[in-house]
C-alpha positions in Angstrom: -4.4 0.4 -14.2 -5.3 3.4 -16.4 -2.8 5.4 -18.4 -0.7 7.7 -16.4 -1.5 10.7 -18.6 -5.1 11.6 -18.6 -7.0 12.3 -21.8 -8.1 15.6 -20.3 -6.8 17.5 -17.4 -7.5 21.0 -16.1 -7.8 23.2 -13.0 -11.1 23.8 -11.3 -12.1 27.1 -9.7 -11.2 27.7 -6.1 -13.5 29.1 -3.5 -16.7 27.9 -5.2 -18.9 25.0 -4.1 -18.9 21.7 -5.9 -22.0 22.4 -8.0 -20.5 25.6 -9.5 -17.2 23.9 -10.0 -18.7 20.9 -11.9 -21.0 23.2 -13.9 -18.0 25.2 -15.1 -16.3 21.9 -16.2 -19.1 20.5 -18.3 -18.3 22.3 -21.6 -14.6 21.3 -21.3 -15.6 17.6 -20.7 -18.1 17.5 -23.5 -15.6 16.4 -26.3 -14.4 13.4 -24.1 -18.0 12.3 -23.5 -19.4 12.9 -27.0 -19.6 9.2 -27.9 -21.1 8.1 -24.6 -23.6 5.3 -25.4 -26.3 5.2 -22.7 -26.4 1.9 -20.9 -23.2 0.7 -22.7 -21.1 3.4 -21.0 -19.9 3.4 -17.4 -18.7 6.2 -15.2 -16.2 5.8 -12.3 -15.5 8.9 -10.3 -12.9 9.5 -7.6 -12.6 12.4 -5.2 -10.9 13.0 -1.9 -13.3 15.8 -1.0 -16.6 15.6 -2.9 -19.5 17.0 -0.9 -17.5 18.3 2.0 -17.5 22.0 1.4 -21.2 22.1 0.5 -22.1 20.0 3.5 -20.2 22.3 5.8 -21.9 25.4 4.3 -25.4 23.7 4.3 -25.2 22.8 8.0 -23.7 26.2 8.9 -26.6 27.9 7.2 -29.0 25.5 8.9 -27.6 26.4 12.3 -28.0 30.1 11.5 -31.5 30.1 9.9 -32.9 26.8 11.2 -33.2 23.6 9.3 -36.6 24.5 8.0 -35.1 27.5 6.2 -31.8 26.0 5.0 -31.3 26.2 1.2 -32.6 22.9 -0.1 -30.8 23.4 -3.4 -27.5 22.8 -1.6 -28.5 19.5 0.0 -28.0 17.1 -2.9 -24.5 18.4 -3.3 -23.7 17.5 0.3 -23.4 13.9 -1.0 -20.2 12.6 -2.3 -21.9 11.0 -5.4 -23.4 14.2 -6.6 -20.6 15.0 -9.1 -20.9 11.5 -10.6 -24.7 11.9 -10.9 -24.3 15.3 -12.5 -21.9 13.9 -15.2 -24.1 10.9 -15.8 -27.2 13.1 -16.3 -25.4 15.7 -18.5 -23.8 13.1 -20.8 -26.5 10.4 -20.8 -24.5 7.7 -19.1 -27.0 5.1 -18.0 -24.6 2.2 -17.4 -22.8 1.6 -14.1 -22.0 4.7 -12.1 -19.8 4.6 -9.1 -18.0 7.0 -6.7 -15.0 6.3 -4.6 -13.7 8.7 -1.9 -9.9 8.9 -1.8 -6.8 9.5 -3.8 -4.5 7.0 -5.5 -5.9 3.9 -4.0 -9.4 5.0 -5.0 -8.1 5.7 -8.6 -6.6 2.1 -8.7 -10.0 0.7 -7.5 -11.9 2.7 -10.1 -9.5 1.7 -13.0 -9.8 -1.9 -11.9 -13.6 -1.7 -12.0 -13.5 0.0 -15.4 -11.2 -2.8 -16.7 -13.5 -5.5 -15.3 -16.6 -4.0 -16.9 -14.9 -3.8 -20.3 -13.4 -7.3 -20.1 -16.8 -8.7 -19.1 -18.4 -7.0 -22.1 -20.9 -5.1 -19.8 -19.9 -1.8 -21.4 -18.3 -0.5 -24.6 -16.8 2.5 -23.0 -15.6 3.4 -19.5 -15.0 6.9 -18.2 -12.8 7.4 -15.2 -12.9 10.9 -13.7 -10.8 12.1 -10.8 -11.9 15.4 -9.3 -10.3 17.3 -6.4 -12.3 20.4 -5.6 -10.5 23.6 -4.9 -10.3 25.1 -1.4 -9.3 28.4 0.2 -7.5 30.0 -2.7 -6.1 26.7 -4.0 -7.5 25.6 -7.4 -8.8 22.1 -7.7 -8.0 19.6 -10.5 -10.0 17.4 -12.8 -8.5 14.5 -14.7 -10.5 12.2 -17.0 -9.9 9.2 -19.1 -12.1 7.4 -21.7 -11.3 3.8 -22.3 -13.0 2.0 -25.2 -10.8 -1.1 -25.5 -8.2 -2.6 -23.3 -4.6 -2.3 -24.3 -2.2 -5.0 -23.3 -1.2 -2.9 -20.3 -4.2 -1.0 -19.0 
């Protein structure tokens, strides 16, 4: 299990779609990811609501304008793994990349996967990111951990 206190934690904007929310978080995440090492780094992302707001907006627009005229820029962000992919591209993480949908159980699964990858020597560094996107005036939250070696109690 990962440490209770995240290495980095901050609020995400409310009332914006996932893409804008993640773009606004990238600079704040940069110090944590500065030593990412390509294929020797792994990324494990958890979210209870990734893709949902964008998917609803995309399909509402498609119903209004027709599928042929729906904004194609939104479509990739309808997928739950889009935040993980955006982080991997931005910080050059070419090792394992996984997304779990959920809350605490998903976080436990991701931390177990990170621990396993480190113990097996598949990676030198594992990043675990938990992101809950903001909704209807309520800000979201992003928590992130970087684990390079396993303490006795992970």
